Each structure stands twice: as C-alpha cells, then as structure tokens.
N, C-alpha and C positions, 0 to 999 in steps of 0.2 A: 504493500500500500504506500509506504514512504517513497519507494522508487517511482511509483506512478505519479505521486504528487510532484516530484521533482521534474518529471518529464512534462507535466502540464505547465509548470511555472516557467521553465526555461524558454519555451517558444513565445510566451506572452511577454517576457522581459525583452527578448531580442526584437520582437515586433515593435515595442514601444520606442526603440531607439531609432527607428527609421520614420521619416516623414511620409505623408500620403503621396501618391504618384505625382500630383501637380499642386503642391502647396502654395499658398499666397501669404506673403508676410512682408515685413519691413527689413530692408537691407541694413545691417548693423555695421559691417566692415568688410573690406576686401584687401587682398594683397595688391600692392601697387608696383608699377614699373616692372611687371613680369609678364611673360607670355602665358605661363601656366602657374596656377596657385590655388588658393581657396578663398571662399567668402562665406559669411554667415548671415542667416535670415531669422528674424524673430516672428514666429507664427502668431495668429490671433490668440491662442491659448498660452502665450508667453514662453512656449518651448523654443529653444534656439537650435537650429540645424546648420551644419557646415556642409559645403559642397566643394568639389574639385572643379576646376575649369581649365581649358586650354584653348589653343587656337581654333579648335573645331566647335567650340561652344557657340551656338547661334544666339545673338542678342538682338532684341527689337525694342525700340523706344519711339513712341509717337508714330507707330506704323512704318518706321524706317529702320534699316539695318544699323546696328551700332556695335559696340565692343564692350567687354567687361570693364575696361579702363575708363569708359565713359559713364559708368554707373556711379551714383552718389549715395552715400549713407543717408537714410531717411526716406528713400524712394520705396514705394510699395511695388513689389515684384512678384511675378508668377514663375515658378521654376519647374521645368520638366526634367526629371532625372532618372538615372539608372543605377542599380546597386553595383558596387565594386567588390569583387571577391576578396575576402579577408579584411575588409575595412568597413567601419561604420559611417564613413564619409562617402556620400553618393556622388556620382559624376553628373554634372549639370549639362544636359544636352541643349536645352533652350532656356533663355531668361527673357521674360517680357516685362517691360515697365508698365505697371497698371496705373500708378499715380506718381508722377515725378514730384520732386521737391518744388517749392515755390519758384516760379520762373525768375531769372535774373534780368536786370536791365542791361542790354548790350550797348556799350558806349558807342559803337559804330553806327547804331540805328538812330539817325537824326529824328525820326518820328517819335521815338520814345523820349529823346532828349528834349524835344519841344513840347511834348504832351504832359510830361510829369516833371515836377521839381526834383532837382538832384538831391540824393540823400546826403546829409551832412557828414556822416561818419567816413565814407570813402574819400571825401574831398579834403578833410582836415586831419593833419598829423602833427604830432609834437616832435617828430624826428625827421631829419632830412639827410640824404646821402647822395654823393655825386661820385661817379667812377665808371669803370668799364665792366661790362657783364663778362664774368669769367666762365661761369657754368650756369646752365639753365635747364629746368624741366617743368612739368606742369604744376609742380607744387612749390618750388622755391627757386630763387636765383642767388648766385654767389657773386657779389660785387667787389671788384678790386678797387680800393680807395687809397687815399694818401696814408691812412693809418693801418692798412692791411686789408685782408678779406673780411667781408661782412655778409653773413647769410641772412636772407630776407624771405619770409614766407609769402607766397602769392595767394591772395584771397579770391573767392569766386567772384567778388564784385570789384576787384582791382581794375582801375581804369588805365588805359594806355593812350598816350597823346604823342603824335608824330607831327612835327612842324605846325603845331597849333591845332591839329585836327584829331578827333577821337578815332582810334583804330582798334582792330581786334588783337587779341593776345599773340596770334601767330606772326605779327609784324615784328615782335621783339626777337632779336637774334644775339648770340654770343658775340663778343668783341665790340658791341655798340656802346657808345658813351651816353650815359643816362643820368637823370636826376630822379630821385625817389623820395616821395612824401610818405612817411610811414608812422606807425604807432605800435604800441605793445598790447598783446592780448592778455587774457587772464592768467596765462602761463608764463608771462614775461617774455614771450617770443616776439621778435620784430616782424610786423606784417606790412606789406606794401599797400597803400591806399591809391597811389597814383604814380605811374612811371612815365617820364617825359623824355623825349629825345628829338634831335633834328636841329634845324637852323634857329629855332626859337630859343633853344638851350645850348649854350656853348661853354661848358665848364672848363676850368684849367685842367691840365694833365694830372692825374692822381699820382 
C-alpha cells in the first residue's frame, strides 16, 4: 500500500512542475545579449516558469515578427513550449506578446513631439558628461572622458539629438563625440536622459 501511495504522489508532483501547453503570464526577466538562454514568466496563479530559447524560437509582437531580445519585462506573453528531456525547463517554440508595456514616446516622431508635452524627467539631469563613445549596446554606453571611462545606462525613454534634431537610438555609433545629460536612479547608477551630438555640440577633446 505504501508503494502504491508513492507511485501516485510522484506523477502528481512532476506534473505540477510543468506549465500548461500554452500558458499566459507576465515576463519577469530574460537573458540579455545572447542568442540562446532562458527567460521566466509569472502565470496568473503567481507560479513562475522558466523557458529555454534560441535562434529558432519564433517571437511575435503586434502581429509582426520580433526576437526575444526585443521582449521587455512587464509584457504579458503567451508561450508555446515543448518538454526537454531530463530538464524541468521547457523549450519555448513560440512567444507572442499579448499586452506590451506602456508605449514609449519616440523622439523621432514629430507628431508625438507636437501633440504631447515633453516629460520633464528625461529632459532634466543633474549630471553632464562630454566625451567619445567607447563601447555601446542596447543597455549602456561607455564614454571616454577627460577623467577616464564612464559607464552610463540607457533608459527606454533616453532621447537622442543629432544636429539639433531628434533621432532614433540607432543613429548613435561608437567613436562619436557626444554630450550626455544624465541623473542617478534609485540604485545610484548613472542613466542617460539625453544624448546630443553633431554641429550643435562641439566639445573639446577628452
């Protein structure tokens, strides 16, 4: 009888560790700057599930193809997955964004700039830096200044200005001479509110 009870309990426990075939939940975190990695989703019952992804994982956002690196924590997603032999972490075949995070104002869109007042936080900073972009990725830039290298985090609402005109983030490149208006977040990390370059800004050599 005791053996029978154990046989009944084990399958139930194992089943509880796996999510339903197509669960919907909130994206908590994901591995960044990698082609293959893992991400976690919190289901409506507050259970947290982890998934593996790679270059074959199909991602859809706003009915358009996307990629895992475009997903943002806080978005509601629907995950289609398959079990992985010998692992409790399932493989994510498909990820569909059901409800994205609040849309950002894109600086390059003059319609938004004219229709809505600019938010004060991204435009005002207590810190300023001038120098040459040494390294750059989607999350941070390393600026070579007179005093050495300064790492600055890039916010989702960081504004980019080239020759006096608002542009998209992709216009910023390594080895460009820029001026950065910044501030500190709750963790005392330096964040960029606005990055300016071009003929309007001509700082001295760092």
